C-alpha positions as CSV (number, residue, x, y, z in Angstrom):
1,M,117.7,22.1,95.4
2,G,120.0,24.5,97.2
3,L,123.5,25.8,96.8
4,K,125.0,22.8,98.5
5,T,123.7,20.5,95.8
6,R,125.2,22.8,93.1
7,L,128.6,22.8,94.8
8,T,128.6,19.1,95.3
9,A,127.8,18.6,91.6
10,A,130.5,21.0,90.5
11,A,133.1,19.3,92.7
12,Q,132.3,16.0,91.0
13,G,132.6,17.6,87.6
14,V,128.9,17.2,86.8
15,G,127.9,20.9,86.6
16,P,129.5,24.3,86.5
17,W,130.7,26.2,89.5
18,P,128.4,29.1,90.5
19,E,129.6,32.6,90.0
20,P,130.8,34.4,93.1
21,A,128.6,37.1,94.6
22,E,129.4,40.6,93.5
23,K,129.1,42.2,96.9
24,I,128.5,40.5,100.2
25,T,126.5,42.6,102.6
26,W,127.1,42.1,106.4
27,P,123.8,40.8,107.9
28,V,124.4,42.3,111.3
29,R,124.6,46.0,112.0
30,W,125.7,47.6,115.3
31,R,123.0,49.8,116.7
32,W,125.1,52.0,119.0
33,Q,122.5,54.7,119.7
34,P,120.4,52.9,122.4
35,P,123.4,51.8,124.6
36,V,124.9,55.3,124.4
37,I,121.7,57.0,125.3
38,T,121.2,54.7,128.3
39,V,124.8,55.2,129.6
40,A,124.7,58.9,129.1
41,G,121.3,59.2,130.8
42,G,122.5,57.2,133.8
43,R,125.6,59.3,134.1
44,A,123.6,62.5,133.9
45,A,121.1,61.3,136.5
46,G,124.0,60.3,138.8
47,A,125.8,63.6,138.3
48,G,122.6,65.6,138.9
49,G,122.0,63.9,142.2
50,V,118.7,62.3,141.0
51,G,117.8,59.5,143.5
52,A,120.3,60.7,146.1
53,H,118.5,61.3,149.4
């Protein structure tokens, strides 16, 4: 069974509480490079007059 079963058993006094995790890693990382490159490229194209007729 999973962790929920262990927590339920520990809460009822049937089993021991699991040890807390040493280090919790953040599962989501911000990838800032693609948005910055897109915005910078759009500004450079606008400043250079690309597309202006």
